[in-house]
N, C-alpha and C positions, 0 to 999 in steps of 0.2 A: 457612647460607643467610641472605641479606640480604633486606630487604623494600624494595619500590619503590612509591611512590604516584603515579608519572607518569600512570597511567591516570586517577586521580582528577582531576588538574589538566586533562587533556585533556577529560574529561567536563564539568567546570565550564565550559570554554570553549564546548563544544558547546551547553550549556544556558544560555549567556550569564549565568552567575552568578559573582560574585567570592567570594573566601575569606571575607570578612566576612559576606556574605549567607548562605553555607553555615553558618558558625559560629552565627549567630543562629537560623536556621531549624531546624538540627539540635540546638541546645541544647548545644553543646560549648564547652569553655573555650578561651581564647586559648593556654594552655599546650599543650593537646592539638593545636590547629592548628599550633603551632610544631613539635611533634614530627613531625607529618605532613610538614611542609615540610623537615625534616631527614632524612626516611626512617627515623625511629626507631620502635621498637615502641610501639603504643598498645593500650589495653584493647579487647577485642572488643566491648564495649558501645558504645564510641565508633564503631567501624566499622559496627555495626548501625544506629545512629542516622543515620549518613551515608547508608547504603544505603536506609533507609526514606525519608529526605528526598529523595533523588535517584531513588527508585523503581528500584533496580538491585540486582544481586547483588554479593557481595564480590569476585568475580573481575573485575568491571567497574571496580573502584577500586584494586586492588592486585595485585602479583604477587611471587612469591618468586624471587630470583635466586641461582643457585649461586655459591659463593665464588670459583670460578675465572673467572667472568665479570665480577667487580667491577672 
């Protein structure tokens, strides 16, 4: 299974927030933000910080995609 953070980027647009603002408000590193941008795995602590900052659930920012749909 692969991970996709497309939902996160759409949510940021809806909340009129850019990636830098998210990084600062959530207290995550530029490296973590880069991993999110590449749909790479990140620590659940990072995902929890983002959810707390955006007041949402983890399913609102990411989804798992079966290998055959990649």
